[in-house]
N, CA, C and O atoms as a printed pandas DataFrame, in Angstrom:
     atom_number atom_name residue_name chain_id  residue_number  x_coord  y_coord  z_coord
0              1         N          MET        A               1    0.818   -1.192    0.000
1              2        CA          MET        A               1    0.000    0.000    0.000
2              3         C          MET        A               1    0.865    1.261    0.000
3              4         O          MET        A               1    0.577    2.224   -0.710
4              5         N          ALA        A               2    1.922    1.239    0.803
5              6        CA          ALA        A               2    2.794    2.414    0.869
6              7         C          ALA        A               2    3.463    2.672   -0.476
7              8         O          ALA        A               2    3.654    3.824   -0.866
8              9         N          LYS        A               3    3.816    1.614   -1.177
9             10        CA          LYS        A               3    4.440    1.794   -2.490
10            11         C          LYS        A               3    3.463    2.458   -3.456
11            12         O          LYS        A               3    3.868    3.280   -4.278
12            13         N          ALA        A               4    2.200    2.114   -3.366
13            14        CA          ALA        A               4    1.195    2.725   -4.245
14            15         C          ALA        A               4    1.092    4.209   -3.973
15            16         O          ALA        A               4    0.929    4.995   -4.907
16            17         N          LEU        A               5    1.183    4.611   -2.715
17            18        CA          LEU        A               5    1.100    6.020   -2.366
18            19         C          LEU        A               5    2.322    6.787   -2.848
19            20         O          LEU        A               5    2.226    7.980   -3.137
20            21         N          LEU        A               6    3.449    6.135   -2.938
21            22        CA          LEU        A               6    4.673    6.805   -3.360
22            23         C          LEU        A               6    4.857    6.801   -4.871
23            24         O          LEU        A               6    5.797    7.417   -5.373
24            25         N          GLY        A               7    3.992    6.129   -5.599
25            26        CA          GLY        A               7    4.077    6.166   -7.045
26            27         C          GLY        A               7    4.848    5.036   -7.669
27            28         O          GLY        A               7    5.303    5.167   -8.805
28            29         N          TYR        A               8    5.014    3.931   -6.975
29            30        CA          TYR        A               8    5.779    2.811   -7.514
30            31         C          TYR        A               8    4.873    1.723   -8.063
31            32         O          TYR        A               8    5.176    0.537   -7.927
32            33         N          VAL        A               9    3.764    2.110   -8.681
33            34        CA          VAL        A               9    2.845    1.110   -9.209
34            35         C          VAL        A               9    2.695    1.293  -10.710
35            36         O          VAL        A               9    3.037    2.340  -11.260
36            37         N          GLY        A              10    2.186    0.276  -11.354
37            38        CA          GLY        A              10    1.794    0.419  -12.738
38            39         C          GLY        A              10    2.857    0.069  -13.755
39            40         O          GLY        A              10    2.575    0.105  -14.953
40            41         N          GLY        A              11    4.033   -0.258  -13.348
41            42        CA          GLY        A              11    5.057   -0.616  -14.316
42            43         C          GLY        A              11    5.372    0.538  -15.247
43            44         O          GLY        A              11    5.672    1.642  -14.794
44            45         N          SER        A              12    5.305    0.287  -16.549
45            46        CA          SER        A              12    5.698    1.318  -17.503
46            47         C          SER        A              12    4.503    1.903  -18.261
47            48         O          SER        A              12    4.685    2.483  -19.331
48            49         N          ASP        A              13    3.303    1.764  -17.734
49            50        CA          ASP        A              13    2.118    2.301  -18.395
50            51         C          ASP        A              13    2.157    3.839  -18.334
51            52         O          ASP        A              13    2.116    4.412  -17.246
52            53         N          PRO        A              14    2.234    4.502  -19.483
53            54        CA          PRO        A              14    2.336    5.963  -19.482
54            55         C          PRO        A              14    1.102    6.657  -18.905
55            56         O          PRO        A              14    1.205    7.774  -18.397
56            57         N          ARG        A              15   -0.057    6.014  -18.976
57            58        CA          ARG        A              15   -1.266    6.622  -18.399
58            59         C          ARG        A              15   -1.169    6.710  -16.888
59            60         O          ARG        A              15   -1.598    7.692  -16.282
60            61         N          VAL        A              16   -0.607    5.683  -16.293
61            62        CA          VAL        A              16   -0.455    5.670  -14.835
62            63         C          VAL        A              16    0.538    6.751  -14.417
63            64         O          VAL        A              16    0.302    7.468  -13.445
64            65         N          HIS        A              17    1.632    6.869  -15.136
65            66        CA          HIS        A              17    2.628    7.894  -14.823
66            67         C          HIS        A              17    2.055    9.292  -15.004
67            68         O          HIS        A              17    2.304   10.188  -14.198
68            69         N          SER        A              18    1.293    9.465  -16.059
69            70        CA          SER        A              18    0.674   10.760  -16.317
70            71         C          SER        A              18   -0.311   11.119  -15.205
71            72         O          SER        A              18   -0.333   12.253  -14.727
72            73         N          GLU        A              19   -1.111   10.160  -14.805
73            74        CA          GLU        A              19   -2.079   10.396  -13.722
74            75         C          GLU        A              19   -1.360   10.689  -12.409
75            76         O          GLU        A              19   -1.795   11.541  -11.634
76            77         N          MET        A              20   -0.266    9.984  -12.161
77            78        CA          MET        A              20    0.501   10.204  -10.933
78            79         C          MET        A              20    1.085   11.618  -10.927
79            80         O          MET        A              20    1.047   12.293   -9.899
80            81         N          ARG        A              21    1.617   12.066  -12.047
81            82        CA          ARG        A              21    2.149   13.440  -12.127
82            83         C          ARG        A              21    1.048   14.470  -11.924
83            84         O          ARG        A              21    1.243   15.479  -11.246
84            85         N          ARG        A              22   -0.127   14.202  -12.527
85            86        CA          ARG        A              22   -1.249   15.118  -12.373
86            87         C          ARG        A              22   -1.691   15.210  -10.915
87            88         O          ARG        A              22   -1.964   16.300  -10.411
88            89         N          LEU        A              23   -1.761   14.064  -10.241
89            90        CA          LEU        A              23   -2.168   14.056   -8.837
90            91         C          LEU        A              23   -1.124   14.719   -7.939
91            92         O          LEU        A              23   -1.476   15.431   -6.999
92            93         N          GLN        A              24    0.152   14.491   -8.224
93            94        CA          GLN        A              24    1.205   15.141   -7.447
94            95         C          GLN        A              24    1.151   16.657   -7.611
95            96         O          GLN        A              24    1.348   17.393   -6.644
96            97         N          GLN        A              25    0.886   17.126   -8.826
97            98        CA          GLN        A              25    0.751   18.563   -9.060
98            99         C          GLN        A              25   -0.462   19.120   -8.321
99           100         O          GLN        A              25   -0.410   20.216   -7.762
100          101         N          ARG        A              26   -1.551   18.358   -8.322
101          102        CA          ARG        A              26   -2.763   18.795   -7.615
102          103         C          ARG        A              26   -2.500   18.912   -6.116
103          104         O          ARG        A              26   -2.965   19.854   -5.476
104          105         N          VAL        A              27   -1.762   17.963   -5.559
105          106        CA          VAL        A              27   -1.423   18.022   -4.135
106          107         C          VAL        A              27   -0.580   19.258   -3.850
107          108         O          VAL        A              27   -0.811   19.951   -2.859
108          109         N          GLN        A              28    0.394   19.541   -4.709
109          110        CA          GLN        A              28    1.229   20.733   -4.518
110          111         C          GLN        A              28    0.382   22.007   -4.600
111          112         O          GLN        A              28    0.572   22.935   -3.814
112          113         N          ASP        A              29   -0.550   22.043   -5.551
113          114        CA          ASP        A              29   -1.428   23.210   -5.680
114          115         C          ASP        A              29   -2.287   23.404   -4.427
115          116         O          ASP        A              29   -2.455   24.524   -3.946
116          117         N          LEU        A              30   -2.823   22.304   -3.912
117          118        CA          LEU        A              30   -3.654   22.392   -2.710
118          119         C          LEU        A              30   -2.840   22.800   -1.487
119          120         O          LEU        A              30   -3.325   23.548   -0.637
120          121         N          GLU        A              31   -1.605   22.313   -1.396
121          122        CA          GLU        A              31   -0.748   22.713   -0.284
122          123         C          GLU        A              31   -0.433   24.203   -0.355
123          124         O          GLU        A              31   -0.409   24.877    0.674
124          125         N          SER        A              32   -0.192   24.722   -1.550
125          126        CA          SER        A              32    0.068   26.152   -1.722
126          127         C          SER        A              32   -1.158   26.975   -1.342
127          128         O          SER        A              32   -1.045   28.010   -0.686
128          129         N          GLU        A              33   -2.314   26.509   -1.758
129          130        CA          GLU        A              33   -3.565   27.200   -1.419
130          131         C          GLU        A              33   -3.788   27.203    0.088
131          132         O          GLU        A              33   -4.230   28.206    0.649
132          133         N          LEU        A              34   -3.488   26.102    0.738
133          134        CA          LEU        A              34   -3.630   26.009    2.187
134          135         C          LEU        A              34   -2.718   27.004    2.890
135          136         O          LEU        A              34   -3.145   27.674    3.830
136          137         N          ILE        A              35   -1.479   27.109    2.452
137          138        CA          ILE        A              35   -0.535   28.054    3.050
138          139         C          ILE        A              35   -1.024   29.484    2.854
139          140         O          ILE        A              35   -0.947   30.299    3.773
140          141         N          ARG        A              36   -1.529   29.793    1.654
141          142        CA          ARG        A              36   -2.041   31.135    1.378
142          143         C          ARG        A              36   -3.241   31.457    2.277
143          144         O          ARG        A              36   -3.345   32.556    2.820
144          145         N          MET        A              37   -4.141   30.483    2.424
145          146        CA          MET        A              37   -5.331   30.718    3.242
146          147         C          MET        A              37   -4.983   30.838    4.731
147          148         O          MET        A              37   -5.610   31.613    5.452
148          149         N          GLN        A              38   -3.995   30.078    5.186
149          150        CA          GLN        A              38   -3.565   30.187    6.579
150          151         C          GLN        A              38   -2.968   31.562    6.845
151          152         O          GLN        A              38   -3.210   32.149    7.900
152          153         N          ALA        A              39   -2.191   32.079    5.900
153          154        CA          ALA        A              39   -1.610   33.412    6.059
154          155         C          ALA        A              39   -2.705   34.474    6.071
155          156         O          ALA        A              39   -2.659   35.413    6.865
156          157         N          GLU        A              40   -3.675   34.322    5.196
157          158        CA          GLU        A              40   -4.787   35.270    5.163
158          159         C          GLU        A              40   -5.589   35.208    6.458
159          160         O          GLU        A              40   -5.997   36.242    6.987
160          161         N          ASN        A              41   -5.813   34.013    6.965
161          162        CA          ASN        A              41   -6.544   33.845    8.219
162          163         C          ASN        A              41   -5.770   34.470    9.379
163          164         O          ASN        A              41   -6.361   35.117   10.243
164          165         N          ASP        A              42   -4.462   34.279    9.401
165          166        CA          ASP        A              42   -3.640   34.876   10.452
166          167         C          ASP        A              42   -3.718   36.395   10.412
167          168         O          ASP        A              42   -3.794   37.043   11.456
168          169         N          ALA        A              43   -3.699   36.965    9.210
169          170        CA          ALA        A              43   -3.787   38.412    9.069
170          171         C          ALA        A              43   -5.142   38.926    9.551
171          172         O          ALA        A              43   -5.214   39.940   10.244
172          173         N          LEU        A              44   -6.201   38.233    9.188
173          174        CA          LEU        A              44   -7.532   38.640    9.632
174          175         C          LEU        A              44   -7.687   38.494   11.143
175          176         O          LEU        A              44   -8.328   39.326   11.784
176          177         N          SER        A              45   -7.114   37.460   11.702
177          178        CA          SER        A              45   -7.168   37.264   13.152
178          179         C          SER        A              45   -6.422   38.376   13.877
179          180         O          SER        A              45   -6.866   38.848   14.923
180          181         N          ALA        A              46   -5.293   38.791   13.324
181          182        CA          ALA        A              46   -4.518   39.869   13.941
182          183         C          ALA        A              46   -5.316   41.165   13.936
183          184         O          ALA        A              46   -5.296   41.907   14.918
184          185         N          VAL        A              47   -6.016   41.445   12.845
185          186        CA          VAL        A              47   -6.835   42.652   12.778
186          187         C          VAL        A              47   -7.971   42.574   13.789
187          188         O          VAL        A              47   -8.282   43.564   14.451
188          189         N          ALA        A              48   -8.587   41.415   13.912
189          190        CA          ALA        A              48   -9.709   41.249   14.837
190          191         C          ALA        A              48   -9.258   41.385   16.291
191          192         O          ALA        A              48  -10.018   41.878   17.124
192          193         N          ARG        A              49   -8.052   40.963   16.605
193          194        CA          ARG        A              49   -7.556   41.046   17.990
194          195         C          ARG        A              49   -7.282   42.482   18.421
195          196         O          ARG        A              49   -7.349   42.789   19.611
196          197         N          HIS        A              50   -6.977   43.359   17.482
197          198        CA          HIS        A              50   -6.632   44.725   17.844
198          199         C          HIS        A              50   -7.842   45.575   18.187
199          200         O          HIS        A              50   -7.679   46.692   18.679
200          201         N          GLY        A              51   -9.040   45.087   17.947
201          202        CA          GLY        A              51  -10.236   45.809   18.341
202          203         C          GLY        A              51  -10.590   46.963   17.427
203          204         O          GLY        A              51  -11.538   47.694   17.717
204          205         N          ASP        A              52   -9.873   47.156   16.343
205          206        CA          ASP        A              52  -10.181   48.232   15.410
206          207         C          ASP        A              52  -11.153   47.736   14.348
207          208         O          ASP        A              52  -11.123   48.186   13.203
208          209         N          SER        A              53  -11.985   46.834   14.730
209          210        CA          SER        A              53  -12.858   46.192   13.770
210          211         C          SER        A              53  -14.106   47.023   13.507
211          212         O          SER        A              53  -14.591   47.732   14.390
212          213         N          LEU        A              54  -14.606   46.932   12.320
213          214        CA          LEU        A              54  -15.855   47.586   11.947
214          215         C          LEU        A              54  -17.008   47.040   12.780
215          216         O          LEU        A              54  -17.961   47.761   13.074
216          217         N          LEU        A              55  -16.923   45.778   13.155
217          218        CA          LEU        A              55  -17.993   45.168   13.930
218          219         C          LEU        A              55  -18.154   45.817   15.298
219          220         O          LEU        A              55  -19.255   45.816   15.847
220          221         N          ASP        A              56  -17.085   46.371   15.861
221          222        CA          ASP        A              56  -17.173   47.019   17.164
222          223         C          ASP        A              56  -18.024   48.279   17.110
223          224         O          ASP        A              56  -18.572   48.694   18.131
224          225         N          SER        A              57  -18.145   48.888   15.953
225          226        CA          SER        A              57  -18.887   50.135   15.842
226          227         C          SER        A              57  -20.374   49.914   15.582
227          228         O          SER        A              57  -21.126   50.885   15.507
228          229         N          ILE        A              58  -20.815   48.685   15.445
229          230        CA          ILE        A              58  -22.217   48.400   15.170
230          231         C          ILE        A              58  -22.960   48.254   16.485
231          232         O          ILE        A              58  -22.555   47.494   17.364
232          233         N          ASP        A              59  -24.057   48.997   16.606
233          234        CA          ASP        A              59  -24.885   48.952   17.813
234          235         C          ASP        A              59  -25.915   47.841   17.643
235          236         O          ASP        A              59  -26.910   48.010   16.938
236          237         N          VAL        A              60  -25.670   46.699   18.295
237          238        CA          VAL        A              60  -26.573   45.571   18.138
238          239         C          VAL        A              60  -27.781   45.644   19.056
239          240         O          VAL        A              60  -28.712   44.854   18.905
240          241         N          SER        A              61  -27.788   46.573   20.004
241          242        CA          SER        A              61  -28.954   46.709   20.889
242          243         C          SER        A              61  -30.131   47.320   20.132
243          244         O          SER        A              61  -31.278   47.158   20.547
244          245         N          GLN        A              62  -29.874   48.000   19.057
245          246        CA          GLN        A              62  -30.909   48.604   18.220
246          247         C          GLN        A              62  -31.272   47.605   17.129
247          248         O          GLN        A              62  -30.570   47.512   16.122
248          249         N          GLY        A              63  -32.363   46.851   17.313
249          250        CA          GLY        A              63  -32.753   45.843   16.352
250          251         C          GLY        A              63  -33.359   46.442   15.099
251          252         O          GLY        A              63  -34.014   47.483   15.150
252          253         N          GLU        A              64  -33.139   45.790   13.991
253          254        CA          GLU        A              64  -33.715   46.212   12.719
254          255         C          GLU        A              64  -34.467   45.023   12.129
255          256         O          GLU        A              64  -34.072   43.872   12.317
256          257         N          PRO        A              65  -35.554   45.311   11.412
257          258        CA          PRO        A              65  -36.298   44.184   10.808
258          259         C          PRO        A              65  -35.489   43.510    9.699
259          260         O          PRO        A              65  -34.716   44.149    8.985
260          261         N          ALA        A              66  -35.687   42.244    9.586
261          262        CA          ALA        A              66  -34.999   41.488    8.540
262          263         C          ALA        A              66  -35.698   41.699    7.211
263          264         O          ALA        A              66  -36.916   41.869    7.155
264          265         N          LEU        A              67  -34.915   41.686    6.142
265          266        CA          LEU        A              67  -35.486   41.810    4.809
266          267         C          LEU        A              67  -36.062   40.464    4.396
267          268         O          LEU        A              67  -35.433   39.421    4.577
268          269         N          THR        A              68  -37.259   40.503    3.845
269          270        CA          THR        A              68  -37.856   39.224    3.409
270          271         C          THR        A              68  -38.119   39.231    1.946
271          272         O          THR        A              68  -38.617   38.244    1.404
């Protein structure tokens, strides 16, 4: 099973190699996206911790009717 995960399956079938390269690229793309989203989340969290948020200026005690 571990060999299959590492790409040592399929012998010399070019379709298997092509699919393996495509999947490896997809994993790299998803890892990059994850890193980007974590950085964005960290930046947003830092802004929220400083209390300079737009949400702090909203008076929630004054209720407004919902749009239907």
